[in-house]
N, C-alpha and C positions, 0 to 999 in steps of 0.2 A: 478471415479473421484479422484483425489488427494487427499491425507489429506495434508488440509493446518496447518502451525505452527503458534500459535500466543502468544506473552508471555502475561503472567496476568495481568503485568500493563498495558501494551498498550492494553489490551482489555477493559479494568475498563474505561480507560481513552476514548477512542473511544467511546464506549457506553453512558458515563459522555456527551459525545460531540453531539453525535448525539440526544441523550434529549434533550438537551440545543438547537440543533439548532430548534427541531420539534416544540417544546415550542414557539422559536422566528419565526418561520416560514421561517428561509436562508436555509432549507434543504427541497427537494421535497420530499413527503411519499415514490414516487417508488426509489427514488435514496438512504432513509435511509431502507428500504425494502433490495435492492439490499446490502446495505452493512452489516444489520444486518444479509442476511443470508450466506454471505461469512463467518462473524465472527461466527456464530452459530455451521458452519461445522467444525471447525477450532479445531484443539488439542490446548487446553491452556496447555501451560507449565509455569514453573519459567522462570524470565528472564537468569540465569546462564545456562538455560539446552537448550537454543534456539542455531540449531546449526548454524555457522557461515556464510553458505549460504543461509538462508533464509532472506526474503527482511520483515522488522520491521518496526515501525515508527522511522523516522529520517534518515533509511537509505539513501546514496546516492545509486542509482541504475544506470546501463549503459544498455539501450535496445538498440535492432534493429529489423526496422520493415521488416519483410520477403519478403512484395510484392513488396519495394523500394528500400532496402538494406540501407536506411537511420538509424541513430543512434542519440539518444539521451540520455541525461544524466540528472538527479535530484534528489533533496530530497522530501523524503512525510514526510509531517509536518505535523501538527495539523493545524484545519482553521485559528487561529490567528494568524501565522506564515506564510501563504502561502505567497509569494512574485514571480511572474512568472520572474520578473528582475533579481532575485538570483535564479532561477531555483530550486525554495522552491514551490513544488505542494500541495494542500491539499487534506487530504486524504478522503475527499468529491469529487474529483474530479474521474470520470470514470476511470482513468488508473491506477491512486492510488490503487482504490478500486479492480481493477482487479489484481494488483499485490501484494498487503499486504500476507503474508503468504507462497508467492511461492519461490521455490530456483533456482540459477545457472543455465541455460540452458532448465529453462522451455520454452515453448511456449503457449500463450494464444490468444484466440479470442478478439479482442477489436472492439467493435461499433464505428466506427467516421462518419463526419458527409456525408463523403465520400462512405460510405459503410462499411464491414467486413474487419478488418485489423488483421492480425495476427504478435504480437510480439513475442522477446523472449529477455530472461533477461541473459545479456553476464555478467556482472560483478556486484557485489556489492563493490563498493568503499570504503566506509565506513556504517560498521554498530556497534551501540551504544554496541549492548551486546557483541559481539567480541574484543572489543576496553575496555568492563571493564566500558561503562558508562550508568549503569543503573538507572540512575534516570533522563536520559532526555525526 
């Protein structure tokens, strides 16, 4: 399995969001465990050490579905900032959980209602760390 990279601030904030969501029962145990497993398998680095090709919180990502050639673009945000009309997807969503810490050109299997789909990270349009936005 590929080593994921997560910045220290994102890691701490996501863990806090998971704990809050578990307390208020707004996130299932299974979803919380899946995200925690991803986070705990990651290499935690300082925000200034994150390579520009890594998907981080607040990144705007362009993906392709390899089985349909469809592509989408969205921003990965914290749950309180999620807004589907603005293409802002919560880190608690399965696709965001699947992408965090991966890099451009990585291919990831993602379970969608219609079955297993394979997605590829085509481009990171915006990544806070590479833009010097370390406090988002």
